[in-house]
The first five atom37 places (N, CA, C, CB, O) and aatype in JSON, in Angstrom:
{
  "aatype": [12, 0, 10, 15, 17, 11, 0, 1, 1, 1, 19, 0, 10, 10, 19, 10, 10, 19, 0, 10, 14, 0, 18, 9, 19, 19, 0, 19, 15, 19, 19, 0, 10, 13, 3, 1, 14, 8, 9, 10, 19, 6, 10, 7, 9, 18, 9, 0, 10, 7, 19, 19, 17, 0, 10, 14, 10, 11, 0, 19, 13, 11, 7, 19, 7, 5, 0, 2, 14, 3, 3, 14, 14, 5, 6],
  "atom_mask": [
    [1, 1, 1, 1, 1],
    [1, 1, 1, 1, 1],
    [1, 1, 1, 1, 1],
    [1, 1, 1, 1, 1],
    [1, 1, 1, 1, 1],
    [1, 1, 1, 1, 1],
    [1, 1, 1, 1, 1],
    [1, 1, 1, 1, 1],
    [1, 1, 1, 1, 1],
    [1, 1, 1, 1, 1],
    [1, 1, 1, 1, 1],
    [1, 1, 1, 1, 1],
    [1, 1, 1, 1, 1],
    [1, 1, 1, 1, 1],
    [1, 1, 1, 1, 1],
    [1, 1, 1, 1, 1],
    [1, 1, 1, 1, 1],
    [1, 1, 1, 1, 1],
    [1, 1, 1, 1, 1],
    [1, 1, 1, 1, 1],
    [1, 1, 1, 1, 1],
    [1, 1, 1, 1, 1],
    [1, 1, 1, 1, 1],
    [1, 1, 1, 1, 1],
    [1, 1, 1, 1, 1],
    [1, 1, 1, 1, 1],
    [1, 1, 1, 1, 1],
    [1, 1, 1, 1, 1],
    [1, 1, 1, 1, 1],
    [1, 1, 1, 1, 1],
    [1, 1, 1, 1, 1],
    [1, 1, 1, 1, 1],
    [1, 1, 1, 1, 1],
    [1, 1, 1, 1, 1],
    [1, 1, 1, 1, 1],
    [1, 1, 1, 1, 1],
    [1, 1, 1, 1, 1],
    [1, 1, 1, 1, 1],
    [1, 1, 1, 1, 1],
    [1, 1, 1, 1, 1],
    [1, 1, 1, 1, 1],
    [1, 1, 1, 1, 1],
    [1, 1, 1, 1, 1],
    [1, 1, 1, 0, 1],
    [1, 1, 1, 1, 1],
    [1, 1, 1, 1, 1],
    [1, 1, 1, 1, 1],
    [1, 1, 1, 1, 1],
    [1, 1, 1, 1, 1],
    [1, 1, 1, 0, 1],
    [1, 1, 1, 1, 1],
    [1, 1, 1, 1, 1],
    [1, 1, 1, 1, 1],
    [1, 1, 1, 1, 1],
    [1, 1, 1, 1, 1],
    [1, 1, 1, 1, 1],
    [1, 1, 1, 1, 1],
    [1, 1, 1, 1, 1],
    [1, 1, 1, 1, 1],
    [1, 1, 1, 1, 1],
    [1, 1, 1, 1, 1],
    [1, 1, 1, 1, 1],
    [1, 1, 1, 0, 1],
    [1, 1, 1, 1, 1],
    [1, 1, 1, 0, 1],
    [1, 1, 1, 1, 1],
    [1, 1, 1, 1, 1],
    [1, 1, 1, 1, 1],
    [1, 1, 1, 1, 1],
    [1, 1, 1, 1, 1],
    [1, 1, 1, 1, 1],
    [1, 1, 1, 1, 1],
    [1, 1, 1, 1, 1],
    [1, 1, 1, 1, 1],
    [1, 1, 1, 1, 1]
  ],
  "atom_positions": [
    [[110.1, 108.69, 113.08], [110.3, 107.71, 112.04], [110.54, 108.43, 110.72], [109.09, 106.75, 111.93], [109.83, 109.38, 110.38]],
    [[111.52, 107.98, 109.98], [111.87, 108.6, 108.71], [110.89, 108.17, 107.63], [113.3, 108.23, 108.31], [110.37, 107.05, 107.64]],
    [[110.64, 109.06, 106.7], [109.76, 108.75, 105.59], [110.48, 107.85, 104.59], [109.27, 110.04, 104.9], [111.68, 107.98, 104.37]],
    [[109.73, 106.96, 103.99], [110.32, 106.12, 102.95], [110.53, 106.97, 101.7], [109.4, 104.89, 102.64], [110.04, 108.09, 101.61]],
    [[111.26, 106.42, 100.75], [111.55, 107.14, 99.51], [110.26, 107.46, 98.77], [112.5, 106.31, 98.62], [110.09, 108.57, 98.24]],
    [[109.34, 106.5, 98.72], [108.08, 106.69, 98.01], [107.22, 107.75, 98.71], [107.31, 105.35, 97.92], [106.59, 108.57, 98.04]],
    [[107.2, 107.73, 100.03], [106.43, 108.72, 100.78], [107.03, 110.12, 100.6], [106.39, 108.35, 102.28], [106.29, 111.09, 100.46]],
    [[108.36, 110.21, 100.6], [109.01, 111.52, 100.37], [108.66, 112.06, 98.99], [110.54, 111.41, 100.53], [108.44, 113.26, 98.84]],
    [[108.61, 111.18, 97.98], [108.24, 111.62, 96.63], [106.82, 112.17, 96.62], [108.37, 110.46, 95.62], [106.55, 113.2, 96.0]],
    [[105.91, 111.49, 97.3], [104.52, 111.93, 97.32], [104.37, 113.25, 98.08], [103.64, 110.86, 97.95], [103.63, 114.13, 97.65]],
    [[105.06, 113.37, 99.19], [104.99, 114.61, 99.97], [105.61, 115.76, 99.18], [105.72, 114.44, 101.33], [105.08, 116.87, 99.19]],
    [[106.73, 115.51, 98.49], [107.36, 116.55, 97.68], [106.43, 117.0, 96.56], [108.69, 116.04, 97.1], [106.33, 118.2, 96.28]],
    [[105.75, 116.07, 95.93], [104.81, 116.43, 94.88], [103.65, 117.25, 95.43], [104.28, 115.17, 94.18], [103.23, 118.23, 94.82]],
    [[103.15, 116.85, 96.58], [102.06, 117.59, 97.23], [102.51, 119.01, 97.58], [101.59, 116.86, 98.48], [101.76, 119.97, 97.39]],
    [[103.71, 119.13, 98.1], [104.25, 120.45, 98.46], [104.37, 121.33, 97.23], [105.61, 120.31, 99.16], [103.98, 122.49, 97.26]],
    [[104.91, 120.78, 96.14], [105.13, 121.58, 94.94], [103.83, 121.96, 94.23], [106.02, 120.84, 93.98], [103.75, 123.03, 93.64]],
    [[102.82, 121.1, 94.29], [101.59, 121.37, 93.56], [100.54, 122.11, 94.36], [101.03, 120.09, 93.07], [99.69, 122.8, 93.79]],
    [[100.57, 121.98, 95.7], [99.52, 122.6, 96.51], [100.1, 123.66, 97.45], [98.79, 121.53, 97.32], [99.67, 124.81, 97.43]],
    [[101.07, 123.27, 98.26], [101.55, 124.18, 99.3], [102.36, 125.35, 98.74], [102.4, 123.41, 100.28], [102.21, 126.47, 99.22]],
    [[103.18, 125.13, 97.75], [103.99, 126.23, 97.21], [103.13, 127.31, 96.55], [104.99, 125.69, 96.19], [103.35, 128.49, 96.84]],
    [[102.16, 126.97, 95.69], [101.3, 128.05, 95.16], [100.52, 128.78, 96.26], [100.32, 127.47, 94.15], [100.33, 130.0, 96.18]],
    [[100.07, 128.05, 97.27], [99.37, 128.71, 98.38], [100.31, 129.64, 99.13], [98.78, 127.66, 99.35], [99.91, 130.74, 99.51]],
    [[101.55, 129.22, 99.35], [102.55, 130.05, 100.02], [102.82, 131.31, 99.2], [103.86, 129.26, 100.23], [102.96, 132.4, 99.77]],
    [[102.89, 131.19, 97.89], [103.14, 132.35, 97.03], [101.99, 133.35, 97.15], [103.32, 131.92, 95.56], [102.23, 134.55, 97.27]],
    [[100.76, 132.86, 97.12], [99.59, 133.75, 97.23], [99.6, 134.46, 98.58], [98.28, 132.95, 97.06], [99.35, 135.66, 98.65]],
    [[99.88, 133.73, 99.64], [99.92, 134.34, 100.98], [101.04, 135.37, 101.07], [100.1, 133.26, 102.06], [100.84, 136.46, 101.6]],
    [[102.23, 135.04, 100.55], [103.37, 135.96, 100.62], [103.07, 137.25, 99.85], [104.63, 135.29, 100.05], [103.35, 138.34, 100.36]],
    [[102.51, 137.14, 98.66], [102.2, 138.34, 97.87], [101.1, 139.15, 98.54], [101.77, 137.95, 96.44], [101.14, 140.38, 98.53]],
    [[100.13, 138.47, 99.13], [99.04, 139.18, 99.82], [99.55, 139.93, 101.05], [97.95, 138.19, 100.25], [99.13, 141.06, 101.3]],
    [[100.45, 139.31, 101.8], [101.0, 139.98, 102.99], [101.84, 141.18, 102.59], [101.84, 139.0, 103.83], [101.75, 142.24, 103.22]],
    [[102.67, 141.04, 101.56], [103.5, 142.16, 101.12], [102.61, 143.28, 100.58], [104.51, 141.7, 100.04], [102.95, 144.45, 100.72]],
    [[101.49, 142.94, 99.95], [100.6, 143.96, 99.39], [99.85, 144.74, 100.46], [99.6, 143.31, 98.45], [99.31, 145.81, 100.17]],
    [[99.8, 144.24, 101.68], [99.12, 144.96, 102.76], [99.83, 146.26, 103.13], [99.02, 144.08, 103.99], [99.2, 147.19, 103.63]],
    [[101.12, 146.34, 102.89], [101.92, 147.51, 103.24], [102.14, 148.37, 102.01], [103.26, 147.09, 103.86], [101.95, 147.92, 100.88]],
    [[102.55, 149.62, 102.24], [102.91, 150.48, 101.12], [104.05, 149.84, 100.36], [103.29, 151.91, 101.59], [104.94, 149.22, 100.95]],
    [[104.03, 150.0, 99.05], [105.05, 149.37, 98.22], [106.42, 149.98, 98.52], [104.7, 149.53, 96.72], [106.62, 151.19, 98.35]],
    [[107.36, 149.13, 98.97], [108.71, 149.65, 99.26], [109.5, 149.86, 97.96], [109.47, 148.67, 100.19], [109.02, 149.59, 96.86]],
    [[110.7, 150.35, 98.13], [111.59, 150.52, 96.99], [111.76, 149.18, 96.3], [112.97, 151.09, 97.44], [111.7, 148.13, 96.95]],
    [[111.97, 149.2, 94.99], [112.0, 147.97, 94.2], [113.08, 146.99, 94.68], [112.24, 148.31, 92.73], [112.86, 145.77, 94.64]],
    [[114.22, 147.49, 95.13], [115.27, 146.59, 95.61], [114.91, 145.96, 96.95], [116.6, 147.35, 95.73], [115.25, 144.81, 97.21]],
    [[114.22, 146.7, 97.79], [113.75, 146.14, 99.07], [112.69, 145.07, 98.8], [113.18, 147.26, 100.0], [112.71, 144.0, 99.42]],
    [[111.79, 145.36, 97.89], [110.75, 144.39, 97.54], [111.37, 143.13, 96.94], [109.74, 145.01, 96.56], [110.96, 142.01, 97.26]],
    [[112.35, 143.3, 96.08], [113.06, 142.16, 95.51], [113.74, 141.34, 96.6], [114.1, 142.63, 94.48], [113.69, 140.11, 96.56]],
    [[114.36, 142.0, 97.55], [115.0, 141.3, 98.67], [114.0, 140.52, 99.51], [0.0, 0.0, 0.0], [114.29, 139.41, 99.96]],
    [[112.82, 141.1, 99.72], [111.77, 140.4, 100.48], [111.36, 139.14, 99.75], [110.54, 141.33, 100.7], [111.25, 138.07, 100.37]],
    [[111.12, 139.23, 98.46], [110.69, 138.06, 97.7], [111.79, 137.0, 97.6], [110.25, 138.49, 96.3], [111.5, 135.81, 97.61]],
    [[113.03, 137.42, 97.5], [114.13, 136.45, 97.49], [114.22, 135.74, 98.83], [115.48, 137.15, 97.16], [114.4, 134.52, 98.88]],
    [[114.1, 136.49, 99.91], [114.15, 135.88, 101.24], [112.98, 134.91, 101.44], [114.13, 136.97, 102.32], [113.17, 133.81, 101.96]],
    [[111.79, 135.31, 101.04], [110.64, 134.43, 101.16], [110.78, 133.2, 100.26], [109.36, 135.18, 100.81], [110.28, 132.12, 100.6]],
    [[111.45, 133.35, 99.14], [111.68, 132.22, 98.24], [112.64, 131.2, 98.82], [0.0, 0.0, 0.0], [112.55, 130.02, 98.5]],
    [[113.55, 131.64, 99.66], [114.5, 130.72, 100.29], [113.91, 130.12, 101.56], [115.82, 131.45, 100.61], [114.15, 128.95, 101.86]],
    [[113.14, 130.91, 102.29], [112.62, 130.48, 103.58], [111.69, 129.27, 103.46], [111.89, 131.63, 104.25], [111.7, 128.41, 104.34]],
    [[110.9, 129.18, 102.41], [109.95, 128.06, 102.3], [110.68, 126.74, 102.11], [108.99, 128.3, 101.13], [110.18, 125.69, 102.53]],
    [[111.85, 126.76, 101.49], [112.55, 125.52, 101.17], [113.37, 124.97, 102.34], [113.45, 125.73, 99.98], [113.62, 123.76, 102.4]],
    [[113.79, 125.81, 103.25], [114.67, 125.35, 104.33], [114.04, 124.26, 105.2], [115.07, 126.52, 105.2], [114.7, 123.25, 105.46]],
    [[112.81, 124.41, 105.67], [112.25, 123.33, 106.48], [111.93, 122.07, 105.69], [111.0, 123.82, 107.17], [111.8, 120.99, 106.27]],
    [[111.82, 122.18, 104.38], [111.44, 121.04, 103.55], [112.64, 120.39, 102.86], [110.43, 121.48, 102.51], [112.47, 119.54, 101.99]],
    [[113.83, 120.79, 103.24], [115.04, 120.26, 102.6], [115.11, 118.74, 102.71], [116.28, 120.89, 103.23], [115.5, 118.06, 101.76]],
    [[114.75, 118.2, 103.86], [114.81, 116.74, 104.06], [113.82, 116.01, 103.17], [114.54, 116.4, 105.53], [114.08, 114.88, 102.76]],
    [[112.69, 116.63, 102.87], [111.69, 115.99, 102.02], [112.2, 115.88, 100.59], [110.37, 116.78, 102.05], [111.99, 114.86, 99.93]],
    [[112.87, 116.93, 100.11], [113.31, 116.95, 98.73], [114.64, 116.23, 98.5], [113.43, 118.37, 98.27], [114.99, 115.94, 97.35]],
    [[115.38, 115.95, 99.54], [116.7, 115.34, 99.4], [116.56, 113.91, 98.86], [117.43, 115.33, 100.75], [115.92, 113.07, 99.48]],
    [[117.16, 113.65, 97.71], [117.2, 112.32, 97.12], [115.96, 111.92, 96.37], [0.0, 0.0, 0.0], [115.88, 110.78, 95.9]],
    [[114.98, 112.81, 96.23], [113.73, 112.45, 95.55], [113.97, 112.2, 94.06], [112.69, 113.55, 95.74], [113.3, 111.36, 93.47]],
    [[114.88, 112.91, 93.46], [115.14, 112.75, 92.03], [116.01, 111.55, 91.7], [0.0, 0.0, 0.0], [116.23, 111.26, 90.52]],
    [[116.5, 110.86, 92.69], [117.36, 109.7, 92.47], [116.51, 108.44, 92.31], [118.36, 109.52, 93.63], [115.31, 108.45, 92.59]],
    [[117.14, 107.38, 91.87], [116.45, 106.09, 91.76], [116.1, 105.58, 93.16], [117.33, 105.05, 90.99], [116.75, 105.94, 94.14]],
    [[115.08, 104.75, 93.23], [114.64, 104.18, 94.51], [115.75, 103.33, 95.08], [113.36, 103.35, 94.34], [116.16, 102.36, 94.45]],
    [[116.26, 103.66, 96.27], [117.36, 102.88, 96.84], [116.93, 101.49, 97.3], [117.96, 103.63, 98.0], [117.77, 100.63, 97.54]],
    [[115.61, 101.26, 97.43], [115.12, 99.95, 97.87], [115.0, 98.95, 96.72], [113.78, 100.11, 98.54], [114.9, 97.75, 96.96]],
    [[115.02, 99.44, 95.48], [114.93, 98.55, 94.33], [116.23, 97.76, 94.18], [114.61, 99.34, 93.04], [117.31, 98.28, 94.47]],
    [[116.13, 96.52, 93.72], [117.37, 95.76, 93.46], [118.12, 96.37, 92.28], [117.05, 94.26, 93.19], [117.51, 96.9, 91.35]],
    [[119.44, 96.29, 92.31], [120.21, 96.87, 91.2], [119.95, 96.14, 89.89], [121.71, 96.84, 91.52], [119.86, 94.91, 89.85]],
    [[119.83, 96.92, 88.81], [119.61, 96.33, 87.49], [120.94, 96.06, 86.83], [118.74, 97.27, 86.6], [121.89, 96.84, 86.95]],
    [[121.01, 94.95, 86.14], [122.28, 94.57, 85.48], [122.19, 94.69, 84.0], [122.67, 93.18, 85.84], [123.17, 94.42, 83.3]]
  ]
}
């Protein structure tokens, strides 16, 4: 079952306020476990991790910034 527009907005807000900071902490902690690589390799790792978190959540964020499609049109 697809999420409603209101539910997608709430899930997107939850992801941005709770899950994304937690993901950042975990990503930095995992990278810190290894010896520090060359700066360009480290930059590439962080860029890749920055893109990877958004791919599964693309459907949640799609259309969230638009007006509610269920509302009647205003004249």
